N, C-alpha and C positions, 0 to 999 in steps of 0.2 A: 164756715166749715167747723164742725165739732167732732173731735176724734176721741173715742174711748178705747184705751188700749186693753188688750187681753191681759189678765192678771197671771196667767200660767199657760203652759203648753202641755196638753192640748187646751185650746180655748178660743174665744171669739173676740175680735175687735170690731167696733162699729165706726162708720164715718157718716155723719149727717151733713148734707149739703143743702143750704137754703139759697134760693135765687136772690139776686140783689134787691128786688122789690118785695121780697117776702111772700110772693104768691105761690111758690112751688117748693116742695121739700122732697128730697130723695135720701133714703138711708141705704147704705151698703154694709154688708157683713163680710168680714175677712176671717176665715177659719184657719187656725194654725194647728197642725197635727204633728205628732211625733213620728219620725221616720227611723226605722231600724228595729232591731229585736227588742222585745219586752222582757225576754228571759235570757239568762246566760247560756253559753254553749255547754254541751254535755261535759261533765267532769271526766278527765282521762283516768284510766285505771292506775293503781299503784304499780310502779316498776322499780327494779333495782337501779341505782344511779349509773352503774356501768352498762346498763342495757338501753339507755336512752340518751340522745343528744337533742336538747330542746332549743329551738330558736326563740320561741315565744309561748309561754304557758305559765299559769299560776301553779300548776300541779308539779312542775319539775324546776330544777335550777337551770336558768337560761345561760347559754354560752355567750361570750362577749360578741357584740355587734358593733362595727364601725359606724354604719349608717343604715337606717331603714328606708331611706329615700336618697339614692345616689344622685350626684349632680347631673348625671347623664340620662336619668329617666324623665318621664313627662307626666307623672302622676303625683297626687298629694296624699299624705297619710297623717292620721291624727290618733292620739291615744285617748280612749274614753273608758268609762266603767259602766257595766250593766250588771245590776244586782251585786255590786261589790267585786265583780270579776273584770280584770283588765282585758280590753278588746282593742283591736286596731281597725279604724275605719279608713278605707282606701277609696278615693275618687279617681278612677282610672281615666287617663288620657288614652294611652296604649299599654304601657307597662311600668312596673315599679322594680327598682333594683336594690337588693339588700346586700351590703358589703361586709365581709368579715375577714378579708385577706390580711389585714394588719392586726386585728384583735386576736385572731387565732383560727387558722385553717383547720379543716376537719377531715380526718381519715374515716370515711364511712364504709369502708370495704366490708366490714363484718355486719353491718346493719342490714336488715332484711325488708323493712317497711318504712313508708313515709305517711304521716298523718297531718291533715289540716281540717279545721271546721270553718265553713263559710256560710254567710247569710246574705241574701240579696232579695230585694223586692222587685227586681227586674225579671220579667218572664224569660226563662232560660232557653226557650225554643230557638234553635239556630244560633245559640251563643256558645262561647267557649271560655274555659279557665285553664290557661296553660302554665305549666310549672317547668322550671329549668334550674339545674345546678351546674355551675361552671367549675370545671376541674383544671387546675393550673400546673399540675405535674411538677411541682417544685420550682417553677419559673415565676415570671412576673406578668404573665398574661394567660388567657385561656388556651389550653392545649386540646381539650375535648370537653364534651358536656353530655348530660343525660336530660331527656325531656319527656314530659307526659302531658298530653292534651285531653282535658276533660270536657266532653260534649254530651249531648243527649244519647249518643250511641256508644260511648266508651264504657269500659268496665274498670273501675266504678264510673258511674255516669252522673251528669247533672239532671236531676228529675225535671221533666218538662211541664209538670202540671201543678207544682206546689211552691211557687216563690213565696217568700215571707216565712220560711222555716229554716232552722239550722240544717246544713247538709254536712255530714261527716264523710270525708274522703280518706279511705284506707287503701294505700296503693303499694303493692309489693314492688320492690326495685326491679324484679324480673320483668315487670310490665313496661318499664321506661325504655325509650329509644335512645341509642347512642348517637352522638354527633362527632364524627372523626375519632371514634373510639367510645368506650363506655366506662372508663375508670372512675372510681369514687375515692381515690387515695388522697386527694389534696383539694377538697372543695373550698372555694374562696368567695363565691357569690351565689346568690339565690335570686332568680328573676321570675316575676309573675306577669303574664300578659293576659289581658281580658278585654272584652267588649261589653261587659255587664254593667258598666257605669260605677255606681256606688256598691261596694262590697265590704262587709264586716268579716274579719278573720280572727281566729283564735286557735290555740293549741296546735302550733306548728312544730313538729318534732319528727325525728327519725328514731327507730327502735329496732331491737333484735329480740327474737324469741329465745329465752334462755334454753340452753341445752340441758335436757334432763340428765341427771346423774343417777347411776345405778349403784345402790349401796353394796358394799363388799363385806364379806365375812371372812374371818381368819380361818385358814385351813386347820383341821384338827392336828394336834401334835401327838 
């Protein structure tokens, strides 16, 4: 057996097998390909610091996180870079749990939208990408929660025909469903549940649209 390794990825390795008596030779080629996005996720727009809470993004200052993979979840997460941009690669069992109850809970009452960019090479037909924020209401466990299930028929939706591209999900909090209430005053955990297998995620943040100010003029004296 003679093995010639691939020198890079993508690339090919070869395995040449010669029979004991030398009368037969078989050669096998093993091709290694890159899996995942070749381009970074779209760059988020500039926002005032007070108008955004970022869990993960190079565009904004991220909030403190205790753990990106809690001891009670069943998925794996890895930090990688794509074109110099930080990205998280998740291999889903069922769900992944992000904890920030000790690092700093979030009052998201005034925030209007949630954003996340995802990339998967799995066909999304009949698949789902479910988001949940756990609200602890000043206590030490979940009091209520809000959830949004992204499918082929949701709004926004998982496109059913173009796996292998970045998908930007912009979800108003008015579209989320409450579980035993819908308060966002004391968020302590963020949970993603999915049957998409391997998913790359970036730019996870909440934001609010600034209130327009009307200029005032002094009354004549």
